[in-house]
N, C-alpha and C positions, 0 to 999 in steps of 0.2 A: 352678824350673828342673830340679831333680833328677828330677821326674816326667816332664818333657818328653823327656829323653834315652831312656828305655826306650820311650816311644811312637814316637819317631823311629826307633829300632832295629827295632821291630816293623814299622813302615811300610816300611822299607827291605827287610826280609826278605820281606814279602808282595809287594812290588813285584818283587823278584828272582825269586820263585817264579812270579808271573804272567808275567813276561818269558820265563823259561825254558820254560814250557809253550807259549808262542806261537812262540818262535824255533826250538825243536827239534820242534815239532808233536807233542807227546806226547799219545797217546790218553787220553781221560778215564778209561778203566778202569785205566790204569797210574798216572797222576798227574792228578787233577782240578785245575782252576784254582781260585783263591780264590773266584771268582764261583760256580763249580759247588758248592763247599763251602757257601757262604752260601745258595744255593738249596736245597740238601739240608736245611740246618738249618731254613729257613723253611717247608719242606714239612711237617715234623713237629716243631715247636718244643716242644710240650707233652710229647710222647713222650721226646725227648732230655733235657729238663730233669728229667722224672720219673726217668729212669734215672740222671742225674747225682746226684740226691739219694740214691738207693740206694747208689751208689759212694761218695759223700761220707760216709755213715754208716759204711760198712765201713772207710774210710781212718781216720776219727777214732777208731773203736773199737779198731782194730788198733794205732794209734799210742799211744792212752792206755794200753792194756794193756802195750805195750812199754816205755813210760816207767815204769809202776809196777813191772814185773818188773826192768827195768834198774836202777832206783834201789836196789832191795833187794839184788840180786846185786852191783852195783857197790860198794855200801857194805860188803857182806860181804868182798869181795875186798880192798878198801882197809883194812879193819879187821884182817884176819888174814893173815899171811904163809902159814900152812898152807892156808887156803882158796884163796889165790891159786895156790899150787903144785899143789894138787889139781885145781882146776877150770879154770884159765886155758887149759891145752892142749886140754881138751875143748871149751871155747867156741870157740877158734880153729878146731879141726877141724870143729865143727858149722857155723861160718860159711862154711867152704870148700865145704860140700856145696851143689851147685846146688839152689836151692829149687824149681825147676820139677819136679825129679825127685820131690819130696815131694807134689806136687799130687794125683796119682792116689791115693796112700795116704790123704791127708786125706779124699778122697771115700769111700773104703772105710770109714774109721774113723767119719766123721761124717755121711756122706750128702750129698745136695745141699741147698743153702740157704745161709744167712748164715754159719753157724759155720765151715766150712772156709775161707771167704774172709777172715774176720776173723783166723783163726789164721795164714793165709798172710801177711797184711799184718804181723802181729806177728813172725813168724819172719824176714821180710826186713829189718825195720827195728830189730830187737832189739839186734844186736851193737854198732852205733855208740853207742847209749845206755849200755850197760854199759861200753864202753871209755872214753867221756868222763867218766862218773861216777867210775870207779876212777882214771883218770888225774888228774882234777881234785882228788880227795880226797888223793891221794898226792903232790901237788906243792904243798902249802901252803907259803908262804914261811917260812923258818926264823925270821925275826923275829916272826911272828905266833905261832908255837909257843912261842917263848921268852916272849912277852908273856903268853900263857895260863898258862904255868908260874909266872911271877912273880906273877900274880894268884891263884894256887892254884885255878885252875878245875878242876872235875872233868872226867872224860873226856867226859861228855855235854855239859857246858857248852862245852868246847873244840870239840866237833864242831858244835854248833848256832851258837855265836857266832863261831867263827874258820874252821874247816876248810870247812864247807859254803858259807858266803857267799863264801869265797875260790875255791871250785871252780865257782861258778855260771857265770862266763863260759865256761869250757871245757865245762860241761854243756850250755849253750845251743848251742855249736858242734855237739855230738853230736845234739842235738834237730833242728837245722836240716839236718843230713845225713840223719837218720832220716825226717823228714816226707815228702820226695819218694819215698824208698824204700818207705814205707807205701803210697803210691799205686801204685807198681810191683807190690807184693805183692797189693794188692786186685785189680788187673787180671789178674794171673796166676791168682788164685783164680776170677775170673769167667770166664776162658778155660776152666778145667777143671771147675768145679763150679757155675757160675752159670746161671740162667735169666732173669737180669735184671742191670741195671747196664751201664755204658759198655763194659766189656770184652766182655760178651755181645753188645752192639750191633755192635762191631767184627767179631766172629766171624761173626755172622749176615749182616752187610752184605758181608763178603768172600765168603761162600758164595753170596750172591745177586748178586755182581758189582756191588754198589752202592758203589763205592769212595768216591764223594763223601760218602755218609752215614757211612762208616767214618772219613773224615778229619774230618767234623764232630764225631763222638764223641771223636776224639783231641784235637781243638782244645779241646773242652769240658773234657776231662781235664787238658790243659795249663793252662788258665785256672784251674781249681780248685786244682791243685797250686801254682801261683804265688801264689794268694790265701792258701792255708794257710801257705806259707813266709813270706810277708811279715806274716802275723798273728803268727807266732813272732818275727820281727824286731821288730815293734812291741811285743810283750810283753817282749822283752829290753830294749829301750830304756826302757820304762816302769818295769820292775822293777830295772834296773841302770843308772841314769843316770850313776853314778860311773865306769863303764867308759869311756865316751866322753870324760869329762873328764880322766881320768888316763892315757889311752893316745893313740895316734895315729889312732884311729877317728873322724875328723872329716870 
């Protein structure tokens, strides 16, 4: 039944969209109907799916690099008060910079191709990972810390056996925030530096006034982002079954 509600919600949204197009007589170039979008997809399904694979690779690579870098920097911030005081303001300031403004610079530095797109995805989704890792590691319950001390655990053992497992639920919150942001970053990169991918399809379709094809690419991007998000949810439930048993997440 849990699966049925999202399907019902999607059907209601598509129905409202189709009704609005008919009632307000919206031109197709402004807002195509769901049927027009489906026709556009069926017109070139192989092309769109191929571009979706390209964007998928960029999203996953950018996200994976953000997780790796975020874990290292988050652990460093949590482990040292000096590191936190030195670099936390810089991270906050960098996160406040609109990443779209960096897109042309990435093209200058790296040229066209996959590299600037992956880096853009990394930059957009990096901060939530760092924040969740540092926050999770610095909020270990006091009783766990006392237990580690009573067992005379070393600093490494305390981290691996107590602090990191305790931080995992919060880390997964950051990962679930970062995954859709990685998709946003990948599309921004494809807008500026791409000659392939769903973002490039949207730009080209807009330039050619093929709004239905642009919406088909956007819909594919949405489906892909939702699938990746729920893959993380599944991973969290598989790796951390105790979270649902010991909290109100039921």
